[in-house]
C-alpha positions in Angstrom: -76.8 -36.2 49.2 -76.3 -35.2 45.7 -74.9 -36.3 42.7 -71.6 -35.3 41.9 -71.1 -33.2 39.0 -67.8 -34.1 36.7 -66.8 -33.9 33.3 -65.1 -35.8 30.5 -61.7 -33.9 30.0 -61.0 -35.0 26.3 -61.4 -31.3 25.3 -58.0 -30.8 27.6 -55.7 -33.4 25.8 -52.2 -31.3 26.4 -52.4 -29.7 29.5 -50.4 -31.0 32.2 -52.5 -33.2 35.3 -51.9 -30.2 37.3 -52.8 -27.5 35.0 -55.7 -29.9 34.2 -57.1 -29.8 37.8 -56.8 -26.6 38.5 -59.2 -25.3 35.4 -61.6 -28.1 36.3 -62.1 -26.8 39.7 -62.0 -23.2 39.0 -64.9 -24.3 36.4 -67.1 -25.4 39.4 -66.9 -29.5 38.9 -66.7 -31.8 41.7 -64.6 -34.3 39.9 -63.8 -35.7 36.5 -63.5 -38.4 34.1 -60.6 -39.4 32.6 -59.4 -40.5 29.1 -57.0 -43.0 29.0 -55.6 -42.1 25.3 -52.6 -42.0 23.6 -51.3 -38.0 23.8 -53.0 -37.2 27.1 -52.2 -36.8 30.5 -52.1 -41.0 31.1 -51.8 -43.3 28.3 -52.5 -47.1 28.0 -49.0 -48.0 28.7 -48.2 -45.8 32.0 -51.6 -46.0 33.4 -50.2 -48.5 36.3 -47.9 -45.2 37.1 -49.4 -42.5 35.6 -53.3 -42.8 37.1 -52.1 -42.6 40.5 -50.3 -39.8 40.3 -53.1 -37.9 38.6 -55.6 -38.8 40.9 -53.3 -37.6 43.6 -53.2 -34.2 41.4 -56.7 -34.0 41.1 -57.2 -34.8 45.2 -54.7 -31.6 45.6 -57.6 -29.6 43.7 -60.4 -31.1 46.0 -61.2 -33.3 43.4 -61.4 -36.6 42.3 -61.6 -39.0 39.1 -64.7 -40.8 39.3 -64.2 -42.7 36.1 -61.7 -43.1 33.1 -62.9 -43.9 29.9 -59.9 -47.1 28.9 -59.2 -50.5 27.7 -61.2 -53.6 29.4 -58.0 -54.9 30.7 -56.7 -56.3 33.7 -54.1 -53.6 34.1 -56.8 -50.7 33.9 -58.7 -52.4 36.2 -55.9 -52.9 38.4 -54.9 -49.9 37.8 -58.1 -48.1 38.6 -58.5 -49.8 42.1 -54.7 -48.6 43.2 -56.1 -45.0 42.2 -59.1 -45.2 43.9 -61.1 -44.8 40.7 -64.7 -46.9 41.0 -65.9 -47.1 37.4 -63.7 -48.2 34.0 -66.4 -46.7 31.5 -66.7 -48.9 28.0 -68.8 -49.3 25.0 -69.8 -52.5 22.9 -69.1 -52.8 19.8 -71.1 -54.8 16.9 -67.4 -56.4 15.8 -67.4 -56.5 11.6 -68.2 -60.0 10.8 -70.1 -61.0 14.1 -73.3 -60.4 14.9 -74.7 -58.6 17.7 -75.4 -61.6 19.7 -72.0 -63.3 19.0 -70.1 -59.5 20.1 -72.2 -59.8 23.2 -70.9 -63.0 24.4 -67.6 -62.1 23.7 -68.4 -58.7 26.0 -69.7 -61.0 28.7 -66.5 -63.6 28.2 -64.1 -60.9 28.7 -66.0 -59.2 31.9 -66.2 -62.9 33.2 -62.2 -62.7 32.4 -61.8 -60.3 34.6 -64.0 -60.7 37.4 -61.2 -61.7 39.7 -59.3 -58.3 39.4 -62.7 -56.5 39.4 -63.6 -58.4 42.6 -60.2 -57.4 44.7 -59.6 -53.8 42.8 -63.2 -53.0 44.4 -63.9 -51.7 40.5 -66.9 -51.7 38.0 -67.2 -51.7 34.5 -69.5 -49.1 33.5 -71.3 -50.0 29.7 -71.9 -47.1 28.1 -74.5 -46.9 25.0 -73.5 -45.0 21.9 -74.2 -44.6 18.3 -73.8 -46.4 14.5 -71.5 -49.8 15.5 -72.3 -49.7 19.0 -74.9 -51.1 21.4 -76.8 -47.4 21.0 -80.3 -48.1 23.5 -80.8 -48.5 27.2 -82.2 -52.2 26.5 -79.3 -52.9 24.7 -76.9 -52.1 27.5 -79.1 -54.0 30.2 -79.5 -57.1 27.7 -75.7 -57.3 27.3 -74.9 -57.2 31.3 -77.6 -58.9 32.8 -76.3 -62.3 33.6 -72.9 -60.7 34.9 -72.5 -59.8 38.9 -74.0 -56.1 39.4 -71.1 -55.7 41.3 -68.7 -55.8 38.6 -70.6 -54.1 35.8 -73.3 -51.4 35.7 -74.8 -49.2 32.9 -73.7 -45.8 32.4 -76.6 -44.1 30.4 -75.7 -42.0 27.9 -78.8 -39.3 27.4 -77.5 -37.7 24.2 -77.4 -41.1 22.9 -80.5 -42.3 23.6 -82.3 -38.8 22.7 -80.9 -39.8 19.1 -82.6 -42.8 19.2 -85.8 -41.3 20.0 -85.8 -43.0 23.9 -88.4 -41.0 26.2 -85.9 -39.9 29.0 -88.4 -41.1 31.9 -88.1 -44.3 29.9 -84.3 -44.7 28.8 -83.5 -44.4 33.1 -86.3 -46.6 34.1 -84.7 -49.7 31.9 -81.4 -48.8 33.0 -82.0 -47.9 36.9 -81.7 -51.0 38.5 -77.9 -51.3 37.7 -77.3 -47.9 36.9 -73.7 -46.2 38.2 -73.7 -43.0 36.2 -75.4 -40.7 34.0 -73.3 -39.0 30.7 -75.1 -35.6 29.9 -74.6 -34.5 26.4 -77.6 -33.1 23.6 -77.4 -33.7 20.2 -79.6 -32.9 17.0 -80.1 -34.7 13.2 -79.7 -32.4 10.4 -80.1 -32.6 6.4 -77.2 -33.4 4.5 -78.0 -33.4 0.7 -79.3 -36.3 -0.8 -78.2 -39.7 -2.1 -78.1 -41.4 -5.5 -81.7 -41.8 -5.6 -82.5 -38.6 -4.2 -83.1 -39.3 -0.4 -82.0 -37.2 2.7 -79.0 -38.1 3.8 -78.9 -36.9 7.8 -75.9 -36.5 10.4 -75.7 -35.5 13.8 -74.2 -32.7 15.6 -73.3 -31.5 19.6 -75.4 -28.9 20.7 -75.7 -27.0 24.3 -78.0 -28.7 26.7 -81.3 -26.6 25.9 -80.4 -27.3 21.9 -80.9 -31.1 21.3 -83.3 -33.8 21.2 -83.2 -34.8 24.7 -84.9 -32.5 27.8 -82.2 -32.3 30.2 -85.6 -31.3 32.3 -87.3 -34.2 31.8 -84.1 -36.3 32.7 -83.1 -34.5 36.1 -86.7 -34.4 37.1 -87.1 -38.5 36.9 -83.9 -38.5 38.3 -84.7 -36.2 41.5 -88.0 -38.5 41.9 -85.7 -41.5 42.0 -83.7 -39.8 44.7 -80.4 -40.7 41.9 -77.0 -39.5 43.5 -74.8 -41.1 41.4 -72.3 -39.1 39.2 -73.4 -36.7 36.4 -70.8 -36.4 33.9 -71.0 -33.6 31.2 -69.5 -34.9 28.1 -68.3 -31.3 26.8 -69.0 -32.0 23.1 -69.7 -29.4 21.2 -69.7 -28.9 17.4 -68.7 -25.2 15.7 -70.7 -24.3 12.3 -68.8 -26.1 10.1 -69.3 -29.4 12.1 -65.8 -29.5 13.6 -65.5 -30.7 16.9 -64.1 -27.8 19.8 -61.6 -28.6 22.5 -59.5 -26.2 24.7 -61.1 -23.0 26.2 -63.0 -23.0 22.8 -65.4 -25.3 25.3 -65.4 -23.5 28.1 -68.3 -21.1 27.4 -70.9 -24.1 26.3 -69.8 -25.7 29.3 -70.0 -23.3 31.6 -73.5 -22.8 30.4 -74.2 -25.8 30.3 -73.0 -26.4 33.9 -75.2 -23.4 35.4 -78.0 -24.9 33.3 -77.7 -28.5 34.6 -77.3 -27.2 38.4 -80.6 -25.1 37.6 -82.8 -28.4 37.3 -81.2 -29.6 40.2 -82.0 -27.3 42.3 -78.5 -26.0 43.1 -79.1 -22.3 41.8 
């Protein structure tokens, strides 16, 4: 049994569900992570009806919605359950005016409030590390979810962000392993962007193809293969042009195809 390879469909906001499913199948993925946002195929306001319909469109194309990125509320949990979506991915923001520990307690309390809906719907929350004002490390997400039932809350490890934070691939996977439900895979670098008023270098990040960033996809995939990992690996399809503008639609496809081919090579599928 191998890991399903999925893709985050954020770049294709304007496609109808059937068109999106056909495109993703043609590109060679096993399924998707669907963003639940205004203006996308499924919106927060219509998730209760539209997620089931969209899941059916993907099933008809031989694909599955393995996860969504959406609001952490009961309506979203139950919609996932009705549509057969097992993971509701979210991130933990350190809210303005709150400490890290206060923000973690707020997240845990929210999860506790959703415990009944999660159990009944057979859905798990997947907490992902991110950057800036969000919990950004593998140990951070594990600390946040540690006291919560593992059947209800899991870890989604974004290896692009762990690379930016300086975590070794093997260490990040080892830390998150006991609760790991999904890998997010992308890559990034930092580049100098002038100086501040005191002459200190200022840095920005940009998203690049898998072979070009701080994270070694090879080391990560070797570690996952050694551990016989079989849960989803999601390519997040985040790339920027030379001016730093995010790519979308067909502009994403060449880099995405290159990354999918590279990933399959690392997994021994090609």
